[in-house]
Structures are given as C-alpha cells and as structure tokens.
N, C-alpha and C positions, 0 to 999 in steps of 0.2 A: 770583126763582129758585124752583124747585120742590124738594120733598123726595123723596128716593129711599131705598128699602130695598135694601141690597146683601147678598146671601147668600154666605157662604163655608162650605166644608166642611173639617173638620179630622180628622186621624188623632189621636185624643186619648190613646190608650193601649192596653194589652193586659192582659186578665185572666190570672190564673194558669193557667186551662185553655186558653189560646191564643186566646180570643175577643177580637176587636179592637173597640175602642170608637171611635165616630165622633161628632163634634159638627157639627150644622148650626146656623149662627148668622147672624142678620140684624141689621145695624147701619144706622142712618139717617144720611143726609148731605144737606145743602142744596147744590144744584149747578145750574149753568146748563143741563146736559143729562146724558144717561146716561153719556157718555164721561167727563165730569168726576167723576160719582158713582162710577163703576167705578175710576177712578184713586185717589180718596180711600179707597174700600173696599179696594183692594189695599194701600195703605200701612198702613191700620189693621189689616188681617188679618195682614200680615207681622209687625207689632209685637206683636199678640196672640199669634201662634204663638211668637215668640221669647220673650216674657214668660212663657208657660206651658210652654215646652219641648215643643211639639207640631208636627206637620207639617200644612201647609195645602195643599189641592188648588189647582192653578194657575188654574183657571177660576172666575169669579164670575158671578152673575146680578144684575141690578138691576131694580127696579120703581118707577115713579113713583107716589108716594103721593097719595091724594086727601085733601082736608080741610085742617085747621089745621096750622100750623107745628109742627115737632118740635124736639127739642134735638139739636144736632150731636153725632155719635158715640154716641148713645144706643143700647144694645142693645135691639132690639124682638122678638127671637125667638132661642131657643136650645133645642136638643134633642139628647140623646145617643142613639146607636144602638150595638148590638153585633152582630158577625158574624165568622165566620172567613173573612175576605177581606182582600185588600190594599186600600189606599186607592183605587187605580184601579178594581178590581173593584167595590168598594162604590159608587163614584160612577157607574159605568156602569149598574149594576143599579138604583140608586135614582133616578137622574135621566135616564137615556137609555132604559132598557128600555120605559117607558110614556110616553115623550115624545109630546105631541100634535103632529101635523103636519097642518095644514089641507090639504084637497084643492085 
C-alpha cells in the first residue's frame, strides 16, 4: 500500500478585531488508493475538529507520497492564516483562485 498526505482546512478561530484564523493541515495515511486515504482523512479531520472545537471545510485533497513509509495519522504540515473572510471565502480565495487547470 502507498502513503498519502491528506489536506484539510479549518476555521480555527477569530481574533478580537474580527480577523478570522484558518489552519491548513496535512496528515498522512497508508491506503490502497486515494479514495481510502480521503476516507481516513475525513474521519481524522472530523475528530480533530471536534477535539479542538473548530470547523472543518468539507473538501479535502490527497497526494500520494514518494519514498519511505510514514507513520499512520502523523501530522506532516500545519499552517495558520488570518483574514476577514468566512471559511467558504477563504477556501475559494486560497485554493480556487489560482488553481492550475491544464490546457
């Protein structure tokens, strides 16, 4: 089986000035294919959101990893953002605005 990184985006909180904080987080999973990896990623992200009292965006992305085996459920990327936007606006601006579409 291959290893996949699955990215989820969270509405992490709001600052006192109204600026919204977002988290982009990638967790790795061993899976037979991308569908299984996304399913594992969904379960993990929903649990993470519940555990931290945050909102998770419904869409996830996966990427098949190259190289040596990883540890199941290991967080491999996390970054926080802030903006005066809703979760939907942030996601569209960050991930759809400059999305590459081959000709």
